[in-house]
PAFIFI-258868 format. One record per atom (N, C-alpha, C): residue in three letters; z, x, y. Coordinates in steps of 0.2 Angstrom, whole numbers, padded with zeros to 4 digits, always signed. Example, Ala and Ser with C-alpha at 12.3 -4.5 7.8 and 13.67 -1.06 7.14 Angstrom:
// residues 2
ALA+0039+0066-0028;ALA+0039+0062-0022;ALA+0039+0066-0016;SER+0035+0064-0011;SER+0036+0068-0005;SER+0039+0064+0000;
***
This chain:
// residues 287
MET-0096-0097+0251;MET-0089-0096+0249;MET-0087-0088+0250;SER-0081-0087+0253;SER-0079-0080+0254;SER-0077-0077+0248;ALA-0077-0070+0248;ALA-0075-0066+0243;ALA-0068-0067+0240;GLN-0063-0068+0245;GLN-0056-0070+0243;GLN-0056-0077+0239;ALA-0060-0081+0242;ALA-0059-0088+0239;ALA-0063-0088+0232;LEU-0068-0084+0231;LEU-0071-0083+0225;LEU-0067-0080+0220;GLN-0063-0075+0222;GLN-0058-0071+0217;GLN-0053-0076+0215;ARG-0050-0080+0220;ARG-0045-0085+0218;ARG-0048-0090+0213;LYS-0054-0092+0214;LYS-0057-0097+0209;LYS-0058-0094+0202;ILE-0060-0088+0202;ILE-0061-0084+0196;ILE-0054-0083+0192;ALA-0049-0081+0196;ALA-0042-0080+0193;ALA-0039-0086+0190;THR-0041-0092+0193;THR-0038-0099+0190;THR-0041-0100+0183;HIS-0047-0097+0182;HIS-0050-0099+0175;HIS-0048-0094+0170;GLU-0044-0089+0171;GLU-0041-0085+0166;GLU-0035-0089+0162;SER-0035-0088+0156;SER-0030-0091+0152;SER-0023-0088+0153;ARG-0018-0092+0152;ARG-0011-0089+0153;ARG-0010-0083+0148;GLY-0013-0084+0142;GLY-0012-0078+0137;GLY-0015-0072+0139;VAL-0021-0072+0142;VAL-0024-0066+0144;VAL-0020-0063+0150;THR-0018-0067+0155;THR-0014-0065+0160;THR-0008-0061+0158;LEU-0004-0064+0154;LEU+0002-0061+0151;LEU+0001-0055+0147;ALA-0005-0055+0144;ALA-0007-0049+0140;ALA-0008-0043+0145;LEU-0012-0044+0150;LEU-0014-0039+0155;LEU-0007-0037+0158;ILE-0003-0041+0160;ILE+0003-0039+0163;ILE+0008-0035+0159;LEU+0008-0037+0152;LEU+0012-0033+0148;LEU+0009-0026+0146;LEU+0002-0026+0146;LEU-0001-0020+0145;LEU+0001-0015+0151;ALA+0000-0018+0157;ALA+0001-0014+0163;ALA+0009-0011+0163;LEU+0013-0016+0162;LEU+0020-0014+0162;LEU+0022-0009+0156;THR+0019-0010+0151;THR+0020-0005+0145;THR+0017+0002+0147;TYR+0012+0002+0150;TYR+0009+0009+0153;TYR+0013+0012+0158;LEU+0016+0008+0163;LEU+0020+0011+0168;LEU+0027+0013+0165;ILE+0030+0010+0160;ILE+0036+0012+0157;ILE+0035+0018+0153;LEU+0030+0019+0149;LEU+0029+0025+0145;LEU+0027+0031+0149;PHE+0023+0030+0154;PHE+0020+0036+0158;PHE+0023+0037+0164;LEU+0027+0033+0167;LEU+0031+0034+0173;LEU+0038+0033+0172;GLY+0040+0027+0169;GLY+0047+0026+0169;GLY+0051+0031+0164;VAL+0048+0032+0158;VAL+0052+0036+0153;VAL+0052+0044+0156;PRO+0047+0046+0159;PRO+0047+0053+0161;PRO+0052+0054+0167;LEU+0052+0049+0172;LEU+0057+0049+0177;LEU+0064+0049+0174;TYR+0065+0044+0170;TYR+0072+0044+0167;TYR+0074+0050+0163;ALA+0070+0053+0160;ALA+0071+0060+0156;ALA+0073+0065+0161;VAL+0069+0065+0167;VAL+0071+0071+0172;VAL+0078+0070+0175;PHE+0080+0064+0177;PHE+0086+0062+0180;PHE+0092+0063+0175;TYR+0090+0061+0169;TYR+0095+0061+0163;TYR+0097+0068+0162;GLN+0092+0073+0161;GLN+0093+0080+0160;GLN+0096+0083+0166;ALA+0095+0081+0172;ALA+0098+0084+0178;ALA+0105+0083+0178;PHE+0107+0077+0176;PHE+0114+0075+0177;PHE+0118+0076+0170;SER+0115+0078+0165;SER+0118+0078+0158;SER+0124+0082+0158;LYS+0125+0088+0162;LYS+0131+0092+0162;LYS+0136+0090+0167;GLY+0134+0085+0171;GLY+0139+0083+0176;GLY+0136+0084+0183;TRP+0140+0081+0188;TRP+0138+0081+0195;TRP+0139+0088+0197;ALA+0144+0091+0195;ALA+0146+0098+0198;ALA+0141+0103+0197;LEU+0138+0104+0190;LEU+0133+0108+0189;LEU+0126+0107+0192;TYR+0125+0100+0193;TYR+0119+0098+0196;TYR+0119+0100+0204;TRP+0125+0099+0207;TRP+0125+0101+0214;TRP+0125+0109+0215;GLU+0128+0112+0210;GLU+0128+0120+0210;GLU+0121+0122+0209;ALA+0117+0119+0205;ALA+0110+0121+0204;ALA+0106+0120+0211;LEU+0107+0115+0214;LEU+0104+0114+0221;LEU+0106+0119+0226;LYS+0113+0121+0226;LYS+0115+0125+0231;LYS+0114+0132+0230;GLU+0111+0134+0224;GLU+0110+0141+0222;GLU+0105+0144+0227;PRO+0106+0150+0230;PRO+0102+0153+0235;PRO+0094+0153+0234;ASP+0092+0154+0227;ASP+0085+0154+0226;ASP+0082+0147+0226;ALA+0086+0142+0224;ALA+0084+0135+0225;ALA+0083+0133+0232;LEU+0088+0135+0236;LEU+0088+0133+0243;LEU+0082+0137+0247;SER+0080+0143+0245;SER+0074+0146+0247;SER+0068+0143+0245;ALA+0068+0140+0239;ALA+0062+0136+0237;ALA+0061+0130+0240;VAL+0066+0126+0242;VAL+0066+0120+0246;VAL+0064+0122+0253;LYS+0066+0127+0256;LYS+0064+0129+0263;LYS+0057+0131+0263;LEU+0055+0135+0258;LEU+0048+0137+0258;LEU+0043+0131+0257;THR+0045+0126+0253;THR+0041+0120+0252;THR+0040+0116+0258;VAL+0046+0115+0262;VAL+0046+0112+0268;VAL+0042+0115+0273;ILE+0042+0122+0273;ILE+0038+0125+0278;ILE+0031+0125+0277;ALA+0029+0125+0270;ALA+0022+0125+0269;ALA+0019+0118+0270;ALA+0023+0113+0269;ALA+0021+0106+0271;ALA+0021+0105+0278;ALA+0026+0107+0282;ALA+0026+0106+0289;ALA+0021+0109+0293;ILE+0018+0115+0290;ILE+0012+0118+0293;ILE+0005+0115+0291;SER+0005+0114+0285;SER-0002+0111+0282;SER-0003+0104+0284;VAL+0002+0100+0284;VAL+0000+0093+0286;VAL-0002+0092+0293;PRO+0001+0095+0298;PRO-0001+0094+0305;PRO-0008+0097+0306;ALA-0009+0103+0302;ALA-0016+0106+0303;ALA-0021+0102+0300;ASN-0020+0099+0294;ASN-0025+0094+0291;ASN-0025+0088+0295;VAL-0020+0086+0299;VAL-0021+0080+0304;VAL-0026+0081+0309;VAL-0026+0087+0312;VAL-0030+0089+0317;VAL-0038+0090+0314;PHE-0038+0093+0309;PHE-0045+0094+0305;PHE-0047+0087+0303;GLY-0043+0083+0300;GLY-0046+0077+0297;GLY-0048+0072+0302;VAL-0044+0071+0308;VAL-0046+0067+0313;VAL-0053+0069+0316;ALA-0053+0076+0318;ALA-0059+0079+0321;ALA-0065+0078+0316;ALA-0064+0079+0310;ALA-0070+0079+0305;ALA-0072+0072+0304;ALA-0067+0067+0304;ALA-0069+0060+0303;ALA-0072+0057+0309;TRP-0070+0059+0315;TRP-0073+0057+0321;TRP-0080+0059+0322;ALA-0081+0065+0320;ALA-0088+0068+0321;ALA-0093+0065+0316;ILE-0090+0064+0310;ILE-0095+0061+0304;ILE-0096+0054+0306;ALA-0091+0050+0308;ALA-0092+0043+0308;ALA-0095+0041+0315;LYS-0094+0045+0320;LYS-0096+0042+0327;LYS-0103+0046+0329;PHE-0105+0051+0326;PHE-0110+0055+0329;PHE-0115+0057+0323;GLU-0121+0058+0325;GLU-0127+0061+0321;GLU-0128+0068+0323;PHE-0128+0072+0318;PHE-0130+0079+0319;PHE-0132+0083+0313;LYS-0136+0088+0314;LYS-0138+0092+0308;LYS-0132+0095+0304;GLY-0133+0095+0298;GLY-0127+0098+0294;GLY-0122+0093+0292;LYS-0123+0087+0294;LYS-0118+0082+0293;LYS-0116+0081+0285;SER-0121+0081+0281;SER-0121+0080+0274;SER-0117+0086+0271;LEU-0119+0092+0274;LEU-0115+0098+0272;LEU-0108+0098+0273;LEU-0106+0096+0279;LEU-0099+0095+0281;LEU-0095+0090+0276;ILE-0098+0085+0274;ILE-0095+0080+0270;ILE-0094+0083+0263;THR-0099+0087+0261;THR-0099+0091+0254;THR-0093+0096+0254;LEU-0092+0100+0260;LEU-0087+0105+0260;LEU-0080+0101+0260;ILE-0080+0096+0264;ILE-0073+0092+0264;ILE-0071+0090+0257;ASP-0076+0089+0252;ASP-0074+0087+0245;ASP-0073+0093+0241;LEU-0075+0099+0243;LEU-0074+0105+0239;LEU-0068+0106+0235;PRO-0062+0105+0239;PRO-0056+0106+0235;PRO-0055+0101+0229;PHE-0058+0095+0229;PHE-0058+0090+0224;PHE-0062+0093+0218;ALA-0067+0097+0219;ALA-0071+0099+0214;ALA-0069+0106+0211;VAL-0065+0110+0215;VAL-0063+0117+0213;VAL-0056+0116+0210;SER-0055+0120+0205;SER-0048+0120+0202;SER-0044+0123+0207;PRO-0037+0121+0208;PRO-0033+0124+0212;PRO-0032+0132+0210;VAL-0032+0133+0204;VAL-0031+0140+0202;VAL-0037+0144+0204;VAL-0043+0142+0204;VAL-0049+0145+0206;VAL-0048+0146+0214;SER-0046+0141+0217;SER-0045+0142+0225;SER-0040+0148+0226;GLY-0035+0148+0222;GLY-0030+0153+0223;GLY-0033+0160+0222;LEU-0037+0161+0217;LEU-0040+0167+0215;LEU-0045+0169+0221;ILE-0048+0164+0224;ILE-0053+0166+0229;ILE-0049+0169+0235;TYR-0043+0167+0237;TYR-0039+0170+0242;TYR-0037+0177+0240;VAL-0035+0178+0234;VAL-0033+0184+0231;VAL-0039+0189+0232;LEU-0045+0187+0230;LEU-0051+0191+0231;LEU-0053+0192+0238;LEU-0051+0188+0243;LEU-0053+0189+0250;LEU-0048+0194+0253;PHE-0041+0192+0252;PHE-0036+0195+0256;PHE-0031+0199+0252;GLY-0032+0200+0245;GLY-0028+0204+0241;GLY-0029+0212+0243;ALA-0024+0216+0240;ALA-0025+0223+0241;ALA-0031+0226+0240;GLN-0035+0223+0234;GLN-0041+0226+0232;GLN-0047+0221+0234;GLY-0045+0216+0239;GLY-0050+0211+0241;GLY-0055+0214+0246;TRP-0059+0209+0248;TRP-0064+0211+0254;TRP-0060+0213+0260;PHE-0055+0210+0262;PHE-0052+0211+0268;PHE-0045+0215+0267;GLY-0044+0216+0261;GLY-0037+0219+0260;GLY-0036+0226+0263;PRO-0040+0231+0263;PRO-0039+0237+0267;PRO-0038+0236+0274;TRP-0042+0232+0277;TRP-0041+0231+0284;TRP-0034+0227+0286;LEU-0032+0223+0282;LEU-0026+0219+0283;LEU-0020+0224+0282;GLN-0021+0229+0277;GLN-0015+0234+0275;GLN-0015+0239+0281;ALA-0021+0240+0284;ALA-0021+0245+0290;ALA-0018+0242+0296;HIS-0018+0236+0296;HIS-0015+0232+0302;HIS-0008+0229+0300;ASP-0005+0231+0294;ASP+0001+0229+0292;ASP+0002+0221+0292;ILE-0003+0218+0290;ILE-0004+0211+0289;ILE-0004+0209+0282;LYS+0001+0205+0280;LYS+0002+0203+0273;LYS+0001+0196+0272;LEU-0004+0194+0268;LEU-0006+0187+0267;LEU-0004+0185+0260;ILE-0007+0189+0255;ILE-0006+0187+0248;ILE+0001+0189+0246;PHE+0004+0186+0241;PHE+0011+0187+0239;PHE+0016+0187+0245;ALA+0014+0182+0250;ALA+0019+0181+0256;ALA+0018+0174+0258;VAL+0022+0172+0263;VAL+0022+0165+0265;VAL+0015+0163+0268;PRO+0012+0167+0272;PRO+0005+0165+0275;PRO+0000+0163+0269;GLY+0000+0167+0264;GLY-0005+0165+0259;GLY-0003+0158+0255;ILE+0003+0157+0255;ILE+0005+0150+0252;ILE+0003+0145+0257;VAL+0004+0146+0263;VAL+0002+0141+0268;VAL-0005+0140+0268;LEU-0009+0145+0268;LEU-0017+0145+0267;LEU-0019+0141+0261;ALA-0016+0143+0255;ALA-0018+0139+0249;ALA-0016+0132+0249;THR-0010+0130+0252;THR-0008+0123+0253;THR-0013+0119+0257;ILE-0015+0122+0263;ILE-0020+0119+0267;ILE-0026+0118+0264;PHE-0029+0123+0260;PHE-0035+0122+0257;PHE-0035+0116+0252;VAL-0030+0115+0248;VAL-0030+0110+0243;VAL-0028+0103+0245;THR-0026+0103+0252;THR-0024+0096+0254;THR-0028+0094+0260;PHE-0033+0098+0262;PHE-0037+0096+0268;PHE-0041+0090+0267;PRO-0044+0088+0261;PRO-0048+0082+0261;PRO-0044+0076+0262;PHE-0038+0076+0261;PHE-0034+0069+0260;PHE-0035+0065+0266;ILE-0033+0068+0272;ILE-0033+0064+0278;ILE-0041+0063+0281;ALA-0045+0067+0280;ALA-0052+0066+0282;ALA-0055+0061+0278;ARG-0054+0061+0271;ARG-0057+0057+0267;ARG-0054+0050+0267;GLU-0048+0049+0270;GLU-0045+0043+0271;GLU-0048+0039+0278;LEU-0049+0044+0283;LEU-0052+0041+0289;LEU-0059+0040+0290;ILE-0063+0044+0286;ILE-0070+0043+0287;ILE-0073+0036+0285;PRO-0072+0033+0279;PRO-0074+0027+0278;PRO-0071+0021+0283;LEU-0065+0022+0285;LEU-0062+0018+0290;LEU-0065+0018+0296;MET-0067+0024+0299;MET-0070+0024+0305;MET-0077+0022+0305;GLN-0081+0023+0299;GLN-0087+0021+0298;GLN-0088+0013+0298;ALA-0083+0010+0295;ALA-0083+0003+0294;ALA-0081+0000+0301;GLN-0077+0003+0305;GLN-0076+0000+0312;GLN-0082+0001+0317;GLY-0086+0006+0315;GLY-0092+0007+0320;GLY-0090+0010+0326;LYS-0094+0011+0331;LYS-0093+0014+0337;LYS-0094+0010+0343;GLU-0094+0003+0343;GLU-0096-0001+0348;GLU-0090-0001+0353;GLU-0084-0001+0351;GLU-0078-0001+0355;GLU-0078+0006+0359;GLU-0079+0011+0356;GLU-0079+0018+0360;GLU-0084+0018+0365;GLU-0090+0015+0363;GLU-0096+0015+0368;GLU-0094+0011+0374;ALA-0091+0005+0373;ALA-0089+0001+0378;ALA-0084+0004+0383;ALA-0079+0008+0380;ALA-0074+0011+0384;ALA-0077+0017+0388;VAL-0082+0020+0385;VAL-0086+0025+0389;VAL-0090+0022+0395;SER-0093+0017+0393;SER-0097+0013+0399;SER-0093+0011+0404;LEU-0086+0010+0403;LEU-0082+0007+0408;LEU-0078+0013+0412;GLY-0080+0019+0410;GLY-0078+0025+0414;GLY-0072+0029+0411;ALA-0071+0027+0404;ALA-0065+0031+0401;ALA-0068+0038+0399;SER-0063+0043+0399;SER-0065+0049+0397;SER-0065+0050+0389;GLY-0067+0056+0386;GLY-0066+0056+0379;GLY-0059+0056+0377;TRP-0054+0059+0380;TRP-0048+0059+0378;TRP-0045+0052+0378;GLN-0046+0048+0384;GLN-0044+0042+0385;GLN-0047+0037+0380;THR-0053+0038+0378;THR-0056+0034+0373;THR-0053+0035+0366;PHE-0051+0041+0365;PHE-0048+0043+0358;PHE-0041+0040+0358;TRP-0037+0041+0363;TRP-0030+0039+0363;TRP-0029+0031+0363;ARG-0033+0028+0367;ARG-0032+0021+0369;ARG-0037+0016+0364;VAL-0042+0019+0361;VAL-0046+0015+0357;VAL-0046+0017+0350;THR-0048+0023+0349;THR-0049+0026+0342;THR-0043+0026+0338;LEU-0038+0030+0341;LEU-0031+0031+0337;LEU-0028+0024+0336;PRO-0027+0019+0340;PRO-0024+0013+0338;PRO-0028+0010+0332;ASN-0034+0010+0332;ASN-0038+0007+0326;ASN-0037+0011+0320;ILE-0035+0017+0320;ILE-0035+0021+0313;ILE-0028+0023+0312;LYS-0023+0020+0315;LYS-0016+0023+0315;LYS-0013+0022+0308;TRP-0015+0016+0304;TRP-0012+0015+0298;TRP-0015+0019+0292;GLY-0022+0020+0293;GLY-0025+0024+0289;GLY-0023+0032+0289;LEU-0022+0034+0296;LEU-0019+0040+0297;LEU-0013+0041+0294;LEU-0008+0037+0295;LEU-0001+0037+0292;LEU-0002+0038+0284;TYR-0006+0034+0281;TYR-0007+0033+0274;TYR-0010+0040+0272;GLY-0015+0043+0275;GLY-0017+0050+0273;GLY-0012+0055+0274;VAL-0008+0055+0279;VAL-0002+0060+0280;VAL+0003+0059+0274;ILE+0004+0053+0272;ILE+0009+0053+0266;ILE+0006+0056+0260;LEU-0001+0055+0259;LEU-0004+0058+0253;LEU-0004+0065+0253;CYS-0006+0067+0259;CYS-0007+0075+0261;CYS+0000+0078+0260;ASN+0005+0075+0262;ASN+0012+0078+0262;ASN+0014+0078+0254;ALA+0013+0073+0251;ALA+0015+0073+0244;ALA+0012+0078+0240;ARG+0005+0079+0241;ARG+0001+0085+0237;ARG+0004+0092+0240;ALA+0005+0092+0246;ALA+0008+0099+0248;ALA+0014+0101+0245;MET+0019+0096+0245;MET+0025+0098+0242;MET+0025+0099+0234;GLY+0020+0096+0231;GLY+0020+0096+0224;GLY+0015+0101+0221;GLU+0011+0105+0225;GLU+0006+0109+0223;GLU+0008+0115+0219;PHE+0005+0116+0214;PHE+0007+0122+0209;PHE+0002+0127+0208;GLY-0004+0125+0206;GLY-0009+0130+0204;GLY-0011+0135+0209;ALA-0014+0133+0215;ALA-0016+0138+0220;ALA-0010+0142+0222;VAL-0004+0139+0224;VAL+0002+0142+0226;VAL+0004+0147+0221;SER+0004+0146+0215;SER+0006+0150+0209;SER+0002+0157+0209;VAL-0004+0156+0211;VAL-0009+0162+0211;VAL-0007+0167+0217;VAL-0006+0164+0223;VAL-0005+0168+0229;VAL+0002+0170+0230;SER+0007+0167+0227;SER+0014+0168+0228;SER+0016+0175+0226;GLY+0014+0177+0220;GLY+0017+0183+0216;GLY+0024+0181+0213;HIS+0026+0175+0213;HIS+0032+0173+0210;HIS+0038+0177+0212;ILE+0039+0179+0218;ILE+0044+0183+0220;ILE+0050+0179+0221;ARG+0055+0179+0217;ARG+0061+0175+0217;ARG+0065+0175+0223;GLY+0066+0169+0226;GLY+0070+0169+0232;GLY+0066+0170+0239;LEU+0059+0172+0238;LEU+0055+0174+0244;LEU+0049+0170+0244;THR+0045+0169+0238;THR+0039+0166+0238;THR+0038+0161+0233;ASN+0044+0158+0230;ASN+0043+0153+0226;ASN+0045+0146+0229;THR+0040+0141+0228;THR+0041+0135+0231;THR+0045+0131+0225;MET+0046+0125+0226;MET+0050+0121+0222;MET+0047+0120+0215;PRO+0040+0118+0214;PRO+0037+0118+0208;PRO+0037+0125+0204;LEU+0036+0130+0208;LEU+0037+0137+0204;LEU+0044+0139+0202;HIS+0049+0137+0206;HIS+0056+0138+0204;HIS+0057+0134+0198;VAL+0055+0128+0197;VAL+0056+0124+0191;VAL+0053+0127+0185;GLU+0047+0130+0186;GLU+0044+0134+0180;GLU+0048+0140+0178;ILE+0051+0144+0183;ILE+0054+0150+0181;ILE+0061+0148+0178;LEU+0065+0143+0181;LEU+0071+0141+0177;LEU+0070+0138+0170;TYR+0064+0134+0169;TYR+0063+0131+0163;TYR+0061+0137+0158;ASN+0058+0142+0160;ASN+0056+0148+0156;ASN+0062+0152+0154;GLU+0067+0152+0158;GLU+0073+0155+0157;GLU+0078+0151+0153;TYR+0076+0145+0151;TYR+0080+0141+0147;TYR+0086+0138+0151;ASN+0086+0138+0157;ASN+0091+0136+0162;ASN+0089+0128+0163;PHE+0090+0124+0158;PHE+0087+0117+0159;PHE+0090+0113+0164;VAL+0097+0114+0165;VAL+0100+0109+0169;VAL+0098+0111+0176;ALA+0097+0117+0178;ALA+0095+0119+0185;ALA+0088+0117+0186;ALA+0084+0118+0181;ALA+0076+0116+0181;ALA+0076+0109+0182;PHE+0079+0105+0179;PHE+0079+0098+0180;PHE+0082+0095+0186;ALA+0087+0099+0188;ALA+0090+0097+0195;ALA+0085+0098+0200;VAL+0081+0103+0201;VAL+0076+0104+0206;VAL+0070+0099+0205;ALA+0069+0098+0198;ALA+0063+0093+0197;ALA+0065+0086+0199;SER+0072+0085+0198;SER+0074+0078+0200;SER+0073+0077+0208;LEU+0074+0083+0212;LEU+0073+0082+0219;LEU+0066+0081+0221;LEU+0061+0084+0217;LEU+0054+0083+0218;LEU+0052+0076+0216;ALA+0055+0074+0211;ALA+0054+0067+0209;ALA+0057+0062+0214;LEU+0062+0063+0217;LEU+0065+0059+0222;LEU+0061+0059+0228;LEU+0058+0065+0230;LEU+0053+0065+0235;LEU+0047+0061+0234;ALA+0045+0061+0227;ALA+0039+0057+0225;ALA+0040+0049+0226;LEU+0046+0047+0224;LEU+0048+0040+0224;LEU+0049+0038+0232;VAL+0052+0042+0236;VAL+0052+0041+0243;VAL+0045+0040+0246;THR+0040+0045+0244;THR+0033+0044+0246;THR+0030+0038+0244;LEU+0031+0036+0238;LEU+0028+0029+0236;LEU+0031+0023+0240;GLY+0038+0024+0241;GLY+0041+0019+0245;GLY+0038+0018+0252;VAL+0037+0024+0255;VAL+0034+0024+0262;VAL+0027+0022+0262;LYS+0023+0024+0257;LYS+0016+0022+0256;LYS+0016+0014+0255;SER+0020+0011+0251;SER+0020+0004+0250;SER+0022+0000+0257;LEU+0027+0003+0260;LEU+0029+0000+0267;LEU+0023+0000+0272;ILE+0019+0006+0272;ILE+0013+0006+0276;ILE+0008+0001+0275;GLU+0007+0001+0268;GLU+0002-0004+0266;GLU+0004-0011+0268;TRP+0010-0013+0267;TRP+0013-0020+0268;TRP+0012-0021+0276;GLN+0014-0016+0280;GLN+0014-0017+0287;GLN+0007-0018+0290;ALA+0002-0014+0286;ALA-0005-0014+0288;ALA-0008-0021+0287;ARG-0006-0024+0281;ARG-0008-0031+0279;ARG-0005-0036+0284;ARG+0002-0035+0285;ARG+0005-0040+0290;ARG+0002-0040+0297;SER+0000-0034+0299;SER-0003-0034+0306;SER-0011-0036+0306;GLY-0014-0036+0300;GLY-0020-0038+0299;GLY-0025-0033+0300;GLU-0023-0027+0301;GLU-0027-0021+0302;GLU-0029-0018+0296;PRO-0036-0015+0295;PRO-0038-0012+0289;PRO-0034-0005+0288;LEU-0033-0004+0282;LEU-0030+0002+0280;LEU-0035+0007+0277;HIS-0040+0004+0274;HIS-0046+0008+0271;HIS-0052+0006+0274;GLY-0057+0010+0273;GLY-0064+0008+0275;GLY-0067+0004+0269;THR-0073+0001+0270;THR-0076-0003+0265;THR-0081+0001+0261;HIS-0082+0007+0262;HIS-0087+0012+0259;HIS-0083+0014+0253;
***
């Protein structure tokens, strides 16, 4: 008996009361911890009317925060795509010394607090850091500037794509690539015509998760940004500043934009999962 058939058989033996109780518990949890907070954000954002909401989003500092958030995501996500695909391909398809170390390093941002990772960048590239004097001598500014924000964002988001692709590639094996090479295909031809089509849904899934984290990152970016209003504040940092200034309408207006981006991300994620199931192609690995 297949695993799916066994699951269906087990499911039919559950009583209707247990099923309804589990569904009610799940719905209650979603309403309390997802629905109510989202409602509160949008309610507070529009509590003073559409005009004040729109003015809060058009304010120069808010536009600067949106622009910087988009820039950080637009640079970090493609960079992580290149790294994630390369790392997953190397780990899943080849055997080499240091493979376990590479896997451990990929997981490092999951284990290290984002605030600590930001402090590490300050220690390395700050004015009093290890490379600070050299950077100042060459008029290069990383900390409390856009490059530092981008670096911090890349660090906290680089595991997402790699971790999504590694088990998927391992589950697929390397027989198809070996067959392509034996038929005379080059490395690039093998990647574009064999490997990439097999991982496209997992890659898109990883990109969605990576982009969501990049836009919502607070801890690491907060440390390296310097909170320079209109220059180094991303959207989450701008929300914090507005809230601390008791400018609640503007704070919740920007927060509602972040929440809207999160909902769009969830929608795209669900669409990718549905399309992957429809095409019969795996989205995740079995490991």
